[in-house]
C-alpha positions as a Markdown table, in Angstrom:
| # | Residue | x | y | z |
|---|---|---|---|---|
| 1 | Met | 0.0 | 0.0 | 0.1 |
| 2 | Asn | 1.3 | 3.3 | -1.0 |
| 3 | Thr | 1.1 | 5.8 | 1.9 |
| 4 | Ser | 3.4 | 8.6 | 0.7 |
| 5 | Lys | 1.7 | 11.7 | 0.1 |
| 6 | Glu | 1.9 | 13.8 | -3.2 |
| 7 | Leu | 1.5 | 17.4 | -3.5 |
| 8 | Lys | -1.4 | 18.3 | -6.0 |
| 9 | Thr | -3.0 | 21.5 | -7.2 |
| 10 | Cys | -6.7 | 21.7 | -8.1 |
| 11 | Asp | -8.1 | 23.8 | -11.1 |
| 12 | Lys | -8.7 | 26.5 | -8.6 |
| 13 | Gly | -5.1 | 26.7 | -7.5 |
| 14 | His | -5.4 | 25.1 | -4.2 |
| 15 | Lys | -2.5 | 22.9 | -3.0 |
| 16 | Tyr | -3.0 | 19.8 | -1.0 |
| 17 | Tyr | -1.4 | 16.6 | -0.2 |
| 18 | Lys | -3.2 | 13.3 | -1.2 |
| 19 | Ser | -2.0 | 9.6 | -0.9 |
| 20 | Thr | -4.6 | 8.4 | -3.3 |
| 21 | Asp | -5.6 | 9.2 | -6.9 |
| 22 | Cys | -8.8 | 10.8 | -5.7 |
| 23 | Pro | -8.8 | 14.1 | -7.3 |
| 24 | Ser | -11.1 | 16.0 | -4.7 |
| 25 | Cys | -9.5 | 19.1 | -3.2 |
| 26 | Pro | -10.3 | 19.4 | 0.5 |
| 27 | Thr | -10.5 | 23.2 | 0.0 |
| 28 | Cys | -13.1 | 23.1 | -2.8 |
| 29 | Gln | -15.1 | 20.5 | -0.9 |
| 30 | Gln | -15.2 | 22.7 | 2.0 |
| 31 | Glu | -16.2 | 25.8 | 0.0 |
| 32 | Ser | -18.9 | 24.0 | -1.7 |
| 33 | Lys | -20.3 | 22.4 | 1.4 |
| 34 | Pro | -23.9 | 23.6 | 2.1 |
| 35 | Ser | -24.4 | 25.6 | 5.4 |
| 36 | Ser | -27.7 | 24.2 | 6.0 |
| 37 | Gly | -29.9 | 21.2 | 5.2 |
| 38 | Phe | -29.3 | 17.6 | 5.6 |
| 39 | Leu | -26.5 | 17.6 | 3.0 |
| 40 | Ser | -24.6 | 19.9 | 5.3 |
| 41 | Lys | -24.4 | 17.1 | 8.0 |
| 42 | Leu | -22.9 | 14.6 | 5.5 |
| 43 | Ser | -19.4 | 13.7 | 4.9 |
| 44 | Ser | -18.0 | 15.1 | 1.4 |
| 45 | Pro | -18.2 | 11.4 | -0.2 |
| 46 | Ala | -21.8 | 10.7 | 0.8 |
| 47 | Arg | -22.9 | 14.2 | -0.1 |
| 48 | Asn | -21.2 | 13.9 | -3.5 |
| 49 | Ala | -22.7 | 10.6 | -4.2 |
| 50 | Leu | -26.3 | 11.8 | -3.6 |
| 51 | Ile | -25.5 | 15.0 | -5.6 |
| 52 | His | -24.4 | 12.8 | -8.3 |
| 53 | Glu | -27.8 | 11.1 | -8.3 |
| 54 | Gly | -29.7 | 14.3 | -8.2 |
| 55 | Ile | -30.7 | 13.9 | -4.7 |
| 56 | Thr | -30.6 | 17.2 | -2.8 |
| 57 | Thr | -33.5 | 17.0 | -0.4 |
| 58 | Leu | -34.7 | 14.5 | 2.2 |
| 59 | Glu | -38.0 | 14.3 | 0.3 |
| 60 | Gln | -36.1 | 12.8 | -2.7 |
| 61 | Leu | -33.9 | 10.6 | -0.6 |
| 62 | Ser | -37.1 | 9.0 | 1.0 |
| 63 | Arg | -38.0 | 7.8 | -2.2 |
| 64 | Phe | -35.1 | 5.2 | -2.1 |
| 65 | Ser | -34.4 | 2.1 | -0.1 |
| 66 | Glu | -31.4 | 1.5 | 2.2 |
| 67 | Lys | -30.1 | -0.9 | -0.3 |
| 68 | Glu | -30.4 | 1.4 | -3.1 |
| 69 | Ile | -28.8 | 4.4 | -1.1 |
| 70 | Leu | -25.7 | 2.1 | -0.3 |
| 71 | Arg | -25.2 | 1.4 | -3.9 |
| 72 | Phe | -24.9 | 5.1 | -4.6 |
| 73 | Met | -21.8 | 5.1 | -2.4 |
| 74 | Glu | -20.1 | 2.4 | -4.1 |
């Protein structure tokens, strides 16, 4: 397992270290985090998975089973 961290720069010019190939910039993720609502309570990966599926409200989320929601996170 590679644990060395590599300095990366996002499209907005933020510099950050990552030990994986994940391109998400921690600064950009924090800037895009909602200040209220249920999405503001979630981690970035969970929030991004739901937004990718077009789910931005609890009403929309309630239409899915737990099994379906867990598949979004894969």
